[in-house]
DRENDRENSE-549308 format. One line per field, with one value per residue: z, x, y of N, C-alpha, C, O in turn; residue number from 1. Coordinates in nm, 3 decimals, m for minus. Layout:
BEGIN
n_Z = (Z|...)
n_X = (X|...)
n_Y = (Y|...)
ca_Z = (Z|...)
ca_X = (X|...)
ca_Y = (Y|...)
c_Z = (Z|...)
c_X = (X|...)
c_Y = (Y|...)
o_Z = (Z|...)
o_X = (X|...)
o_Y = (Y|...)
resi = (NUM|...)
This chain:
BEGIN
n_Z = (1.049|0.907|0.989|0.815|0.595|0.377|0.200|m0.104|m0.353|m0.551|m0.943|m1.209|m1.486|m1.711|m1.891|m2.101|m2.122|m1.928|m1.729|m1.713|m1.686|m1.439|m1.305|m1.379|m1.340|m1.083|m0.921|m0.851|m0.801|m1.015|m1.032|m0.927|m0.820|m0.771|m0.803|m0.582|m0.543|m0.622|m0.923|m1.096|m0.985|m1.036|m0.890|m0.719|m0.588|m0.359|m0.413|m0.277|m0.050|m0.107|m0.153|0.092|0.252|0.076|0.203|0.395|0.478|0.499|0.395|0.159|0.188|0.333|0.442|0.318|0.384|0.233|0.223|0.083|m0.031|0.205|0.251|0.242|0.287|0.178|0.197|0.106|m0.112|m0.215|m0.567|m0.792|m0.905|m1.069|m1.124|m1.220|m1.478|m1.424|m1.245|m0.990|m0.925|m0.891|m1.100|m1.154|m0.951|m0.858|m0.659|m0.484|m0.418|m0.066|0.117|0.486|0.459|0.244|0.053|m0.018|m0.203|m0.079|m0.115|0.129|0.415|0.562|0.880|1.086|1.388|1.632|1.559|1.615|1.854|1.782|1.822|1.650|1.523|1.755|1.768|1.609|1.317|1.038|0.934|0.669|0.431|0.243|0.161|0.153|0.131|0.172|0.017|0.070|0.116|0.263|0.433|0.434|0.704|0.883|0.750|0.758|0.845|0.854|0.881|1.135|1.185|1.415|1.489|1.708|1.834|1.580|1.477|1.355|1.048|1.028|0.896|0.794|0.690|0.473|0.581|0.845|0.963|1.200|1.119|1.168|1.298|1.032|0.793|0.530|0.342|m0.020|m0.204|m0.148|0.093|0.162|m0.028|m0.116|m0.330|m0.325|m0.104|0.015|0.118|0.362|0.565|0.702|0.869|0.860|0.843|0.776|0.479|0.404|0.227|0.107|0.023|m0.122|m0.089|m0.199|m0.139|m0.075|m0.225|m0.125|m0.286|m0.278|m0.251|m0.487|m0.726|m0.963|m1.263|m1.512|m1.777|m2.081|m2.161|m2.418|m2.714)
n_X = (m1.879|m1.747|m1.662|m1.660|m1.842|m2.058|m2.287|m2.521|m2.683|m2.920|m2.899|m3.071|m3.015|m2.750|m2.470|m2.215|m2.262|m2.478|m2.312|m2.154|m2.306|m2.423|m2.144|m2.107|m2.304|m2.427|m2.288|m2.184|m2.055|m2.053|m2.069|m2.042|m2.199|m2.142|m2.098|m2.128|m2.412|m2.620|m2.717|m2.527|m2.545|m2.603|m2.492|m2.480|m2.294|m2.246|m1.985|m1.808|m1.852|m1.744|m1.466|m1.408|m1.394|m1.217|m0.976|m0.914|m0.682|m0.712|m0.991|m0.929|m0.811|m1.010|m1.333|m1.583|m1.899|m2.188|m2.454|m2.721|m2.989|m3.105|m3.203|m3.116|m2.781|m2.466|m2.191|m1.880|m1.594|m1.362|m1.239|m1.174|m1.117|m1.146|m0.944|m0.997|m0.777|m0.596|m0.761|m0.910|m1.072|m1.331|m1.414|m1.514|m1.630|m1.549|m1.727|m1.696|m1.921|m1.926|m1.847|m1.846|m1.665|m1.579|m1.259|m1.003|m0.751|m0.550|m0.398|m0.278|m0.168|0.141|0.240|0.486|0.579|0.800|0.985|1.155|1.295|1.443|1.707|1.918|1.902|1.903|2.189|2.235|2.173|1.973|1.671|1.512|1.233|1.175|0.946|0.571|0.343|0.159|0.092|m0.180|m0.371|m0.648|m0.919|m1.237|m1.328|m1.152|m1.001|m0.704|m0.706|m0.455|m0.074|0.111|0.439|0.739|0.987|1.178|1.353|1.587|1.908|2.162|2.273|2.104|1.837|1.494|1.301|1.027|0.958|1.019|0.795|0.510|0.187|m0.178|m0.366|m0.487|m0.413|m0.211|0.089|0.099|0.310|0.571|0.754|0.920|1.044|1.342|1.370|1.158|1.105|1.105|1.303|1.135|1.254|1.486|1.787|2.061|2.372|2.439|2.503|2.822|2.888|3.222|3.407|3.615|3.934|4.151|4.519|4.681|4.971|5.307|5.472|5.758|5.793|5.802|5.981|6.233|6.202|6.453|6.523|6.626|6.961|7.081|7.255)
n_Y = (m0.815|m0.611|m0.281|m0.096|0.164|0.248|0.494|0.354|0.395|0.243|0.223|0.351|0.409|0.315|0.314|0.475|0.736|0.814|0.789|0.986|1.217|1.131|1.205|1.481|1.628|1.533|1.493|1.243|0.888|0.635|0.276|m0.101|m0.388|m0.727|m1.064|m1.352|m1.526|m1.379|m1.144|m0.906|m0.588|m0.260|0.067|0.386|0.596|0.892|1.125|1.291|1.167|0.866|1.012|1.061|0.804|0.660|0.793|0.608|0.400|0.149|0.122|m0.014|m0.316|m0.415|m0.588|m0.413|m0.269|m0.237|m0.024|m0.036|0.175|0.201|m0.025|m0.271|m0.440|m0.521|m0.726|m0.665|m0.617|m0.401|m0.407|m0.321|0.042|0.330|0.595|0.967|1.088|1.279|1.468|1.535|1.313|1.055|0.817|0.564|0.235|m0.074|m0.379|m0.675|m0.894|m1.073|m1.370|m1.491|m1.703|m1.729|m1.774|m1.545|m1.351|m1.082|m0.737|m0.604|m0.334|m0.261|m0.186|m0.045|m0.116|0.022|0.177|0.399|0.328|0.060|m0.145|m0.096|0.114|0.307|0.267|0.414|0.334|0.353|0.304|0.104|0.074|m0.221|m0.337|m0.208|m0.333|m0.631|m0.946|m1.172|m1.479|m1.565|m1.670|m1.496|m1.397|m1.431|m1.217|m0.973|m0.607|m0.502|m0.550|m0.597|m0.508|m0.572|m0.386|m0.370|m0.509|m0.549|m0.508|m0.339|m0.392|m0.616|m0.784|m0.794|m1.116|m1.185|m1.422|m1.393|m1.267|m1.258|m1.420|m1.394|m1.652|m1.855|m1.701|m1.689|m1.597|m1.537|m1.537|m1.830|m1.846|m2.051|m2.098|m1.964|m1.716|m1.604|m1.547|m1.240|m0.917|m0.730|m0.547|m0.351|m0.230|0.004|0.158|0.505|0.636|0.810|1.078|1.110|1.409|1.464|1.604|1.827|1.844|2.084|2.187|2.344|2.610|2.608|2.342|2.292|2.144|2.355|2.439|2.371|2.644|2.597|2.639|2.906|2.837)
ca_Z = (1.012|0.847|1.076|0.732|0.607|0.260|0.171|m0.177|m0.408|m0.711|m1.049|m1.330|m1.601|m1.742|m2.029|m2.052|m2.098|m1.802|m1.610|m1.743|m1.626|m1.297|m1.234|m1.353|m1.287|m0.944|m0.809|m0.808|m0.874|m1.088|m0.946|m1.009|m0.719|m0.824|m0.697|m0.487|m0.602|m0.695|m1.010|m1.075|m0.952|m1.048|m0.812|m0.731|m0.444|m0.309|m0.447|m0.136|0.049|m0.112|m0.116|0.239|0.233|0.048|0.309|0.516|0.400|0.536|0.259|0.038|0.224|0.439|0.402|0.311|0.406|0.129|0.285|m0.026|m0.041|0.322|0.344|0.186|0.314|0.083|0.257|m0.024|m0.116|m0.319|m0.686|m0.880|m0.870|m1.147|m1.107|m1.346|m1.516|m1.365|m1.185|m0.831|m0.929|m0.879|m1.220|m1.124|m0.843|m0.901|m0.551|m0.547|m0.260|m0.036|0.303|0.572|0.457|0.078|0.037|m0.104|m0.187|m0.065|m0.041|0.281|0.430|0.668|0.985|1.137|1.520|1.735|1.502|1.722|1.997|1.761|1.870|1.519|1.558|1.856|1.772|1.476|1.176|0.969|0.857|0.504|0.413|0.090|0.112|0.251|0.123|0.139|m0.057|0.160|0.113|0.400|0.448|0.488|0.843|0.904|0.689|0.877|0.761|0.795|0.949|1.203|1.221|1.524|1.447|1.807|1.791|1.483|1.485|1.267|0.926|1.034|0.755|0.826|0.527|0.502|0.669|0.959|0.990|1.249|1.057|1.225|1.253|0.924|0.731|0.447|0.223|m0.170|m0.184|m0.081|0.159|0.143|m0.163|m0.106|m0.459|m0.261|0.070|0.015|0.233|0.423|0.619|0.741|0.915|0.827|0.879|0.691|0.401|0.425|0.084|0.160|m0.043|m0.175|m0.089|m0.274|m0.084|m0.135|m0.190|m0.113|m0.427|m0.262|m0.292|m0.644|m0.798|m1.074|m1.384|m1.566|m1.915|m2.170|m2.228|m2.536|m2.779)
ca_X = (m1.767|m1.727|m1.671|m1.642|m1.959|m2.076|m2.427|m2.547|m2.812|m2.970|m2.880|m3.089|m2.944|m2.645|m2.390|m2.097|m2.339|m2.568|m2.203|m2.102|m2.376|m2.390|m2.038|m2.040|m2.401|m2.514|m2.190|m2.210|m1.964|m2.110|m2.051|m2.154|m2.178|m2.126|m2.031|m2.181|m2.538|m2.694|m2.705|m2.442|m2.597|m2.529|m2.521|m2.396|m2.263|m2.191|m1.854|m1.777|m1.845|m1.652|m1.341|m1.369|m1.392|m1.085|m0.882|m0.883|m0.600|m0.839|m1.079|m0.901|m0.793|m1.113|m1.461|m1.702|m2.050|m2.263|m2.559|m2.818|m3.098|m3.139|m3.280|m3.014|m2.626|m2.410|m2.039|m1.806|m1.449|m1.294|m1.194|m1.104|m1.088|m1.080|m0.940|m0.978|m0.625|m0.550|m0.836|m0.936|m1.227|m1.343|m1.469|m1.622|m1.604|m1.612|m1.743|m1.763|m1.979|m1.794|m1.955|m1.726|m1.598|m1.541|m1.127|m0.987|m0.630|m0.592|m0.298|m0.303|m0.050|0.291|0.233|0.605|0.675|0.876|1.144|1.276|1.359|1.490|1.840|2.017|1.861|1.989|2.348|2.294|2.138|1.881|1.557|1.494|1.145|1.151|0.770|0.488|0.209|0.225|m0.010|m0.187|m0.425|m0.756|m1.092|m1.311|m1.360|m1.013|m0.904|m0.671|m0.675|m0.320|0.001|0.210|0.572|0.773|1.133|1.238|1.471|1.680|2.018|2.249|2.326|2.003|1.708|1.364|1.199|0.870|0.945|1.030|0.663|0.387|0.047|m0.290|m0.423|m0.599|m0.402|m0.092|0.127|0.037|0.441|0.584|0.853|1.012|1.128|1.435|1.356|1.027|1.147|1.176|1.342|1.033|1.277|1.659|1.884|2.181|2.440|2.424|2.633|2.839|2.975|3.327|3.402|3.833|3.966|4.336|4.614|4.761|5.134|5.342|5.515|5.895|5.865|5.802|6.122|6.191|6.256|6.510|6.534|6.737|7.054|7.082|7.392)
ca_Y = (m0.876|m0.501|m0.181|0.019|0.140|0.296|0.460|0.397|0.372|0.193|0.333|0.279|0.473|0.270|0.350|0.616|0.861|0.798|0.790|1.078|1.268|1.134|1.228|1.601|1.706|1.470|1.458|1.123|0.794|0.499|0.122|m0.241|m0.502|m0.837|m1.213|m1.456|m1.624|m1.304|m1.090|m0.796|m0.461|m0.118|0.155|0.540|0.620|1.002|1.156|1.326|1.033|0.818|1.060|1.048|0.645|0.636|0.857|0.555|0.313|m0.014|0.053|m0.094|m0.399|m0.450|m0.616|m0.308|m0.289|m0.104|0.027|m0.011|0.237|0.219|m0.149|m0.406|m0.475|m0.598|m0.750|m0.619|m0.571|m0.331|m0.494|m0.219|0.158|0.387|0.753|1.038|1.069|1.427|1.578|1.453|1.241|0.881|0.770|0.417|0.152|m0.231|m0.406|m0.832|m0.954|m1.176|m1.384|m1.530|m1.814|m1.750|m1.776|m1.438|m1.303|m0.948|m0.666|m0.522|m0.236|m0.322|m0.101|m0.076|m0.068|0.075|0.231|0.501|0.216|0.028|m0.125|m0.073|0.315|0.350|0.314|0.520|0.301|0.375|0.183|0.080|m0.006|m0.292|m0.318|m0.124|m0.403|m0.793|m0.991|m1.259|m1.524|m1.632|m1.656|m1.368|m1.375|m1.384|m1.073|m0.879|m0.502|m0.480|m0.669|m0.553|m0.574|m0.481|m0.437|m0.333|m0.608|m0.540|m0.446|m0.280|m0.468|m0.701|m0.791|m0.892|m1.146|m1.230|m1.561|m1.365|m1.196|m1.315|m1.391|m1.394|m1.782|m1.888|m1.611|m1.714|m1.556|m1.598|m1.590|m1.913|m1.820|m2.144|m2.074|m1.838|m1.640|m1.530|m1.473|m1.088|m0.873|m0.664|m0.381|m0.378|m0.161|m0.007|0.297|0.551|0.638|0.918|1.082|1.215|1.474|1.452|1.742|1.770|1.878|2.171|2.178|2.490|2.627|2.628|2.222|2.233|2.176|2.440|2.381|2.493|2.649|2.539|2.779|2.947|2.774)
c_Z = (0.911|0.928|0.967|0.650|0.471|0.205|0.009|m0.251|m0.545|m0.814|m1.183|m1.421|m1.605|m1.882|m1.973|m2.065|m1.992|m1.706|m1.614|m1.660|m1.518|m1.269|m1.265|m1.342|m1.135|m0.876|m0.733|m0.878|m0.905|m1.015|m0.964|m0.867|m0.777|m0.742|m0.642|m0.571|m0.654|m0.784|m1.001|m1.061|m0.984|m0.955|m0.847|m0.628|m0.444|m0.330|m0.327|m0.053|0.033|m0.130|0.015|0.299|0.213|0.127|0.429|0.441|0.419|0.423|0.172|0.088|0.331|0.373|0.436|0.376|0.330|0.194|0.131|m0.023|0.120|0.387|0.267|0.236|0.246|0.155|0.086|0.035|m0.219|m0.439|m0.753|m0.850|m0.965|m1.136|m1.258|m1.373|m1.452|m1.263|m1.063|m0.853|m0.923|m0.982|m1.201|m1.031|m0.840|m0.730|m0.579|m0.382|m0.235|0.071|0.402|0.532|0.304|0.114|m0.070|m0.093|m0.159|m0.008|0.050|0.331|0.575|0.787|1.034|1.308|1.585|1.684|1.538|1.794|1.919|1.792|1.752|1.500|1.623|1.848|1.646|1.320|1.142|0.916|0.769|0.482|0.293|0.044|0.234|0.237|0.117|0.055|0.025|0.104|0.257|0.370|0.464|0.603|0.911|0.864|0.773|0.802|0.752|0.878|1.026|1.225|1.301|1.492|1.600|1.863|1.678|1.520|1.360|1.169|0.928|0.896|0.816|0.686|0.525|0.589|0.814|1.070|1.028|1.163|1.163|1.156|1.117|0.799|0.643|0.345|0.065|m0.177|m0.127|m0.005|0.156|0.056|m0.151|m0.202|m0.382|m0.113|0.064|0.090|0.252|0.476|0.659|0.838|0.902|0.838|0.753|0.619|0.404|0.325|0.160|0.058|m0.072|m0.205|m0.136|m0.174|m0.098|m0.115|m0.180|m0.210|m0.365|m0.269|m0.361|m0.685|m0.919|m1.170|m1.463|m1.733|m1.954|m2.227|m2.394|m2.608|m2.852)
c_X = (m1.700|m1.761|m1.660|m1.766|m1.954|m2.197|m2.447|m2.670|m2.822|m2.974|m2.996|m3.101|m2.808|m2.576|m2.295|m2.169|m2.437|m2.442|m2.181|m2.183|m2.387|m2.265|m2.036|m2.217|m2.440|m2.399|m2.170|m2.119|m2.039|m2.070|m2.075|m2.066|m2.191|m2.039|m2.137|m2.317|m2.612|m2.678|m2.620|m2.576|m2.572|m2.597|m2.457|m2.390|m2.225|m2.070|m1.789|m1.802|m1.757|m1.492|m1.336|m1.332|m1.248|m0.932|m0.827|m0.814|m0.701|m0.891|m1.040|m0.851|m0.900|m1.272|m1.542|m1.805|m2.134|m2.399|m2.678|m2.936|m3.135|m3.235|m3.169|m2.864|m2.588|m2.259|m2.032|m1.675|m1.435|m1.226|m1.161|m1.174|m1.055|m1.105|m0.938|m0.785|m0.554|m0.620|m0.866|m1.115|m1.234|m1.464|m1.567|m1.524|m1.655|m1.621|m1.750|m1.782|m1.899|m1.864|m1.804|m1.669|m1.547|m1.310|m1.061|m0.826|m0.648|m0.420|m0.354|m0.168|0.024|0.241|0.369|0.587|0.749|1.030|1.208|1.359|1.409|1.657|1.914|2.014|1.918|2.127|2.389|2.238|2.024|1.786|1.557|1.378|1.167|1.033|0.729|0.346|0.245|0.079|m0.060|m0.325|m0.558|m0.864|m1.106|m1.315|m1.288|m0.904|m0.862|m0.696|m0.519|m0.240|0.102|0.335|0.685|0.899|1.184|1.370|1.583|1.758|2.082|2.284|2.205|1.844|1.630|1.295|1.082|0.857|0.949|0.872|0.558|0.268|m0.051|m0.306|m0.494|m0.546|m0.244|m0.046|0.127|0.198|0.471|0.758|0.947|1.114|1.266|1.460|1.255|1.028|1.213|1.247|1.242|1.155|1.397|1.683|2.013|2.271|2.437|2.491|2.709|2.935|3.107|3.372|3.580|3.856|4.129|4.415|4.679|4.927|5.213|5.481|5.667|5.903|5.829|5.938|6.135|6.277|6.339|6.517|6.643|6.848|7.063|7.234|7.447)
c_Y = (m0.753|m0.369|m0.020|0.014|0.222|0.336|0.437|0.325|0.304|0.251|0.267|0.301|0.433|0.337|0.467|0.713|0.904|0.837|0.928|1.235|1.270|1.221|1.426|1.684|1.667|1.469|1.326|0.982|0.657|0.388|0.003|m0.302|m0.612|m0.998|m1.231|m1.546|m1.504|m1.227|m0.928|m0.666|m0.346|m0.027|0.283|0.536|0.823|1.007|1.177|1.216|0.926|0.863|1.042|0.904|0.604|0.715|0.768|0.423|0.163|m0.021|m0.039|m0.218|m0.481|m0.516|m0.475|m0.312|m0.181|m0.113|0.050|0.021|0.197|0.028|m0.282|m0.366|m0.571|m0.617|m0.741|m0.581|m0.514|m0.393|m0.421|m0.061|0.250|0.562|0.856|1.040|1.164|1.506|1.498|1.397|1.092|0.851|0.651|0.340|0.011|m0.311|m0.552|m0.852|m1.084|m1.257|m1.476|m1.641|m1.861|m1.732|m1.637|m1.377|m1.162|m0.904|m0.582|m0.503|m0.327|m0.175|m0.143|m0.035|m0.050|0.093|0.262|0.390|0.112|m0.026|m0.050|0.106|0.297|0.339|0.332|0.454|0.388|0.271|0.175|m0.001|m0.049|m0.307|m0.259|m0.261|m0.525|m0.832|m1.142|m1.350|m1.572|m1.638|m1.527|m1.311|m1.390|m1.260|m1.042|m0.733|m0.452|m0.570|m0.557|m0.582|m0.490|m0.520|m0.322|m0.411|m0.614|m0.465|m0.396|m0.393|m0.589|m0.643|m0.883|m0.936|m1.142|m1.361|m1.493|m1.292|m1.297|m1.310|m1.433|m1.531|m1.728|m1.783|m1.663|m1.611|m1.606|m1.658|m1.743|m1.884|m1.872|m2.137|m1.922|m1.696|m1.551|m1.505|m1.377|m1.030|m0.782|m0.504|m0.449|m0.234|m0.154|0.119|0.316|0.556|0.727|0.957|1.167|1.306|1.480|1.591|1.743|1.907|2.006|2.179|2.308|2.511|2.600|2.455|2.125|2.255|2.267|2.413|2.455|2.502|2.644|2.668|2.799|2.926|2.926)
o_Z = (0.838|0.937|1.000|0.622|0.445|0.148|m0.043|m0.215|m0.634|m0.814|m1.232|m1.485|m1.527|m1.963|m1.865|m1.999|m1.975|m1.610|m1.508|m1.599|m1.458|m1.201|m1.187|m1.337|m1.062|m0.757|m0.614|m1.000|m0.815|m0.906|m1.048|m0.824|m0.865|m0.656|m0.641|m0.658|m0.752|m0.752|m0.913|m1.126|m0.931|m0.933|m0.952|m0.558|m0.546|m0.284|m0.276|0.035|0.129|m0.126|0.053|0.388|0.290|0.103|0.518|0.362|0.325|0.345|0.120|m0.020|0.392|0.261|0.551|0.462|0.363|0.212|0.091|m0.013|0.117|0.489|0.270|0.219|0.238|0.172|m0.008|0.145|m0.322|m0.398|m0.812|m0.778|m0.970|m1.136|m1.368|m1.296|m1.421|m1.200|m1.061|m0.811|m0.951|m0.953|m1.233|m1.020|m0.823|m0.670|m0.687|m0.281|m0.309|0.121|0.363|0.623|0.260|0.209|m0.191|0.019|m0.205|0.072|0.046|0.319|0.652|0.736|1.034|1.340|1.617|1.728|1.535|1.782|2.002|1.784|1.775|1.472|1.583|1.928|1.584|1.217|1.212|0.862|0.727|0.500|0.208|m0.075|0.346|0.328|0.065|0.039|0.041|0.037|0.355|0.258|0.500|0.616|1.028|0.908|0.880|0.681|0.663|0.943|0.976|1.289|1.271|1.471|1.581|1.923|1.698|1.585|1.255|1.222|0.828|0.846|0.867|0.600|0.608|0.654|0.900|1.191|0.956|1.126|1.250|1.038|1.091|0.705|0.724|0.273|0.042|m0.164|m0.051|m0.067|0.150|0.064|m0.183|m0.174|m0.377|m0.036|0.087|0.174|0.146|0.434|0.654|0.865|0.918|0.843|0.656|0.644|0.421|0.315|0.243|m0.041|0.024|m0.296|m0.101|m0.152|m0.177|m0.009|m0.250|m0.204|m0.460|m0.293|m0.356|m0.681|m0.993|m1.166|m1.488|m1.807|m1.893|m2.306|m2.475|m2.565|m2.915)
o_X = (m1.606|m1.881|m1.655|m1.814|m1.843|m2.253|m2.372|m2.734|m2.738|m3.050|m2.991|m3.187|m2.730|m2.641|m2.291|m2.126|m2.469|m2.464|m2.190|m2.128|m2.373|m2.289|m1.974|m2.222|m2.483|m2.409|m2.151|m2.116|m2.078|m2.026|m2.165|m1.952|m2.277|m1.952|m2.232|m2.290|m2.681|m2.567|m2.647|m2.681|m2.463|m2.718|m2.397|m2.471|m2.174|m2.006|m1.718|m1.717|m1.693|m1.402|m1.229|m1.247|m1.175|m0.814|m0.748|m0.877|m0.744|m0.873|m1.108|m0.828|m0.874|m1.310|m1.563|m1.788|m2.143|m2.447|m2.702|m3.017|m3.245|m3.289|m3.211|m2.833|m2.641|m2.202|m2.104|m1.641|m1.484|m1.123|m1.068|m1.274|m0.934|m1.206|m0.892|m0.697|m0.439|m0.564|m0.832|m1.225|m1.138|m1.583|m1.685|m1.402|m1.773|m1.514|m1.802|m1.713|m1.840|m1.957|m1.691|m1.595|m1.500|m1.265|m1.079|m0.780|m0.748|m0.345|m0.453|m0.074|m0.019|0.211|0.390|0.584|0.793|1.138|1.323|1.481|1.436|1.738|1.967|2.101|2.027|2.191|2.491|2.259|1.988|1.823|1.628|1.385|1.183|1.000|0.779|0.265|0.353|m0.017|0.029|m0.399|m0.502|m0.902|m1.017|m1.307|m1.321|m0.796|m0.921|m0.707|m0.473|m0.296|0.154|0.357|0.721|0.936|1.220|1.466|1.673|1.729|2.027|2.327|2.206|1.792|1.654|1.249|1.032|0.758|0.877|0.857|0.515|0.237|m0.008|m0.285|m0.540|m0.625|m0.152|m0.124|0.159|0.226|0.383|0.862|1.056|1.234|1.251|1.534|1.274|0.950|1.334|1.279|1.230|1.140|1.416|1.595|2.089|2.191|2.435|2.587|2.617|3.044|3.097|3.373|3.643|3.821|4.209|4.377|4.771|4.988|5.161|5.579|5.717|6.017|5.817|5.998|6.036|6.394|6.321|6.517|6.746|6.824|7.050|7.327|7.553)
o_Y = (m0.786|m0.340|0.099|m0.096|0.269|0.243|0.519|0.226|0.314|0.348|0.154|0.241|0.489|0.403|0.526|0.808|1.022|0.912|0.990|1.326|1.377|1.321|1.498|1.807|1.757|1.440|1.301|0.973|0.582|0.423|m0.004|m0.285|m0.601|m1.012|m1.153|m1.629|m1.536|m1.187|m0.847|m0.667|m0.323|m0.027|0.307|0.476|0.869|0.912|1.090|1.206|0.883|0.779|0.994|0.895|0.540|0.688|0.800|0.354|0.095|m0.115|m0.127|m0.272|m0.584|m0.484|m0.434|m0.399|m0.063|m0.225|0.164|m0.071|0.142|m0.013|m0.398|m0.248|m0.682|m0.510|m0.774|m0.540|m0.558|m0.448|m0.475|m0.051|0.274|0.632|0.826|1.000|1.133|1.595|1.380|1.433|1.020|0.858|0.654|0.354|m0.020|m0.303|m0.582|m0.839|m1.163|m1.194|m1.504|m1.677|m1.967|m1.668|m1.641|m1.356|m1.107|m0.962|m0.510|m0.582|m0.413|m0.067|m0.264|0.084|m0.161|0.054|0.215|0.377|0.025|0.066|0.059|0.188|0.257|0.407|0.304|0.519|0.483|0.167|0.267|m0.122|0.038|m0.298|m0.248|m0.274|m0.553|m0.757|m1.225|m1.278|m1.621|m1.603|m1.450|m1.189|m1.372|m1.222|m1.053|m0.747|m0.381|m0.658|m0.457|m0.685|m0.375|m0.635|m0.206|m0.363|m0.695|m0.365|m0.428|m0.495|m0.662|m0.543|m0.993|m0.861|m1.066|m1.392|m1.544|m1.277|m1.387|m1.197|m1.508|m1.557|m1.617|m1.771|m1.670|m1.548|m1.722|m1.777|m1.782|m1.909|m1.815|m2.163|m1.804|m1.602|m1.429|m1.448|m1.372|m1.114|m0.720|m0.389|m0.571|m0.152|m0.249|0.212|0.240|0.482|0.807|0.900|1.258|1.233|1.525|1.667|1.657|2.022|1.985|2.177|2.394|2.435|2.539|2.414|2.002|2.362|2.258|2.374|2.574|2.403|2.673|2.759|2.707|2.994|2.929)
resi = (1|2|3|4|5|6|7|8|9|10|11|12|13|14|15|16|17|18|19|20|21|22|23|24|25|26|27|28|29|30|31|32|33|34|35|36|37|38|39|40|41|42|43|44|45|46|47|48|49|50|51|52|53|54|55|56|57|58|59|60|61|62|63|64|65|66|67|68|69|70|71|72|73|74|75|76|77|78|79|80|81|82|83|84|85|86|87|88|89|90|91|92|93|94|95|96|97|98|99|100|101|102|103|104|105|106|107|108|109|110|111|112|113|114|115|116|117|118|119|120|121|122|123|124|125|126|127|128|129|130|131|132|133|134|135|136|137|138|139|140|141|142|143|144|145|146|147|148|149|150|151|152|153|154|155|156|157|158|159|160|161|162|163|164|165|166|167|168|169|170|171|172|173|174|175|176|177|178|179|180|181|182|183|184|185|186|187|188|189|190|191|192|193|194|195|196|197|198|199|200|201|202|203|204|205|206|207|208|209|210|211|212|213|214|215|216|217)
């Protein structure tokens, strides 16, 4: 069910003080696993392994296998991630247990295909991304880690909306695409705007009529 794996250990000491010691002295990230029919479990993860895992965008939208103590595997999704406000540190992670038939709501990234080959781009247009992620609803076993959007046939001044995207079987958008107000634009192609500088025409001096000075009485 998951190709992304992350090792974790059980955490005995809990509380803010213990969490600070984990981060400062042991280079560990405190976390929690909850949900399902089991009790919540406090865990700790190696900070450098977490940073490496988070480089993969699929980590945020996929089912992750937590290998706890090397003896128990938990299938989870990331529910919350707390970062330090200005340091490159992960402060805390929340994971939710899931099973194949659980229905979940998840935000997944969009991958745009054939941008350079799009008909509108070949004709001189530019691609505008109005959305980079979409929110979907499905069973865990049907969860895609991303959604491909092929724009090869998109012409100038054409727009793809949510309702134009092809979803895998068993997957639906959270937004009601039948409602025009929720059928949002995803990507479009338009001609680039050209800013024209106004250049004042120079008028020859001899073309300006002379102004006669009033005669003294």
